[in-house]
N, C-alpha and C positions, 0 to 999 in steps of 0.2 A: 787281156779282158775283149771278149769279142765285140765288133759292133753293136751286134742284136741284143748281146745282155746288157751294154750300154745304153739300148736306146729308150728315150723317156716313154711313162704313157702320158694318157691324155690329161689326168690330174697333176700330173708332175708338169707338163707342158705349158696347161692353162695357168696354173700360179706362178710358174716364173715368167710368161708372157705380161698375165694382170700385172704386177710386180714392175715390170722393168719393159712396155711396150717395144723398145729397140732389140730385145734379147733375139739371138742367135741361136737356132736350134742347130747343132752340132750332130745330133745325134740322127738325125736324119728321121724320125718321128715325123713332123708336120709334113714331109713328104706323101708320105702315103696314109694320111687321115685327113679325111674329106671334110671330117667334122673340126676339127682343130682348125684347117684352113678357113674354113667360112667364118670359126670363133675369132681366128686373126684380124680377117676383114673386118668383122664388125667391131672389134676393139680401135683397130686403127681408124676406122669412119667415126667412133665416138670420138677420138682424140681429135680429130681435124674438126668435128664441130666445137669441141671446146678450145682449139687454136682460133677457131673463126668469131667465137664468142667473144672472147679476150682481145680481139686486135682493138686497141682504145684508139680513139681520134681526140688528141690533146690538142686544144688550143695554143696558139702562139701567145705565150705570157707577155702583159705589156706593163712596164712598171709606169704606174701612176706619177705625176708631175708633184712636185714635193717643194714646198716652201726653200727658202734659204737657209741655211742652218750656217750658226757659227761652229764651225767643224774644231775653232781652238780649244770648245768647252764638250766635245763629245768624247766619249772614251769610245774606240772600235770595239766592237765584237763579231767574232768568226760566224760565219751563217752555218748551219746544220744542212750538212748533205743531204740533199734529199734521194729519197727511194728510186730505184729506178725500175723503168718499167718491165725489165725482164724479171727482176725480182718480185715484181707484182705477179705480173705471169704464171710462175712457178708455181708462186703461192698458190693461186685462185687454181691453178690446175690439178695440184697437189690436192686440194681439198677435193675438186669435183670429181677426181677420178677413184679418191678413198672413198665416197658416198657412193660411185658407182660400183667401185668392190663390194663394199659394204652390204648392199642389198641384196647383190649375189651372194655373197657367205651368207647372210642370214635367212635368206630365202632358202639354201639349200640345206640348211642345218637345222630349221624350225622343226617344233616338236608336233606333228600332227595326230590329231585323235584316232581315227580310221586310216585302213590299208587305201580306201576309198581318197580320202583328203590327201593323202601322199600321191597318189597316181595323178589325180587332178593336179595337184600342185607342181607335180615333174612336167607336166605338160607344160606350164604358165613357164615354166624356167628353161626351158628346152623349146622355144618354139622356130628356132632355126632348121628344127629337123623337118617340120611339116612344108617343105617346099615342092611342088610337083617337078618332076624331072621324070624323063623317057630312060636312063641310062640304071643300069642294074648294078648294086656291088658286085663284086669280083666276089666268085666262091674259096677263094682264100680270105678274103675280108668278113664275110658271113661266117668261114669257119673259127677266125679268130673270135670273132662276137660270141656267138653260139658255139664251144669247143665241147667235143665229144662226150665229156665226163659231165657234160649238164643236162644235153638234149642233143636227138637227131634231129635235124631238118633239112626240107628242101623246098624248092620253089613254087610248090604247088599254091604255097599261100597266094600269091600274087607278084608281081613286080617289086622285087624288093631292094627299094632306092638307099636306104638308110639302114646303116649298124654301127651301134654305138653300145659298150657295156656303161651302165650309167648306176649308180645308187637308188635303190627305193628300199625304206622301211630298214635301213642298216645294211642291207645285201646287194652284192653288185648281182645284176641281171641282165640279160639282153635287151634291148631297146631296138626295136626294128620298124621301118614304115615302109608300107606298100600301098601302090597306088591305087586308088578306088575309084569307083565310078565317078564320085563326084569330088574328088582330091585325096589327098594323102590322108592314110590311116594308120595309128599308132597301135604296135603290139608289143607287150612286156610280158616275156617270160618269165617267170616266177615259181622254181619249182619248190622252194623252198616255206612257199606262204599258201597254207590251206585255208581253203574258206569250204563253210558246209554248204553253201549253194550260190549261186548266181547274184551277184551285186551289181543293181543297176548305177551306171555314173552319168554325172547330168551337171553340164557345166552351162557358161551362157551362149555358147555357140556351137558345144560339142554335145555328144551324147554315146556310149557306151556299156561294157558290161564288163565285170570279172568273173570269169568262167573257173567251175571246182576242175580240175583235169589232175587225177591219180591223185598224189599227195601234195601238189602246188597247184597253181592256178593260171590263167593266161588272161590279161588285161587288153581288151580291143577297144580302142577310142576313133570315131571320125567326128563327120560335120552331123549337123542336124538332117541331110537330103540324105546322108548314104547309107546303103543297104547294108548296115552290119550283121544281118543274118547270114547273107552268102558268104562276107568275109570270115565270119566264124565259122562256119564249115569247113572251109578250103583252110583254113588254122589248124583247128583240129586234126583235120586229116593229114596234114604237114607236120607235125610235131609230133614227137614221142620223147617221154625222161629218158634218162641213162640211169636214174637211180630210182 
């Protein structure tokens, strides 16, 4: 079996790493995936915070002075073995990590009522994508995320600094980020999500729109100061569905 065929995808890698933070990716997936590299750094930093929080300072135990006892009338008893600090640490770390994983899994599998709610929720679940960068993704990476059987896309949409396949409404869609005038702008290409008209997206610090494009739709989301209209036109000029 070839190494390429054995290579993990993002979902498999993240599941393995979350279950075992010491997991070693022998398939080579993480070496070529900026998103999973960032995810790993985030998880390791989280584990470090757990370790720091669990560093217990235990004062020295001082035995109080006891009155003299008639030892001939005392039956000796075996003292219970105290729990070791590593055992408590492992238990606490496991509980906290399980909570962390549970929150992620619950958020990713929640049943949202509308497409707009799903898109906004996805923004909350993948904040690491919204980083300012001057480094574009490679053409190979862009082609893997936006394969020819989904759409053809060029770089006219702007400086594309993030490209990852994600799940929206149970379907795998290309998740892209371009650098706008005031910060990163998210683009979700949804060829199988038909909308009858433009739908506004309004979050606490973001705004955007879901646009009907052919038989599918495209979501564009940026900060409240971003000139979405300009990005919108650039995206529409650079994307063409393959079906």
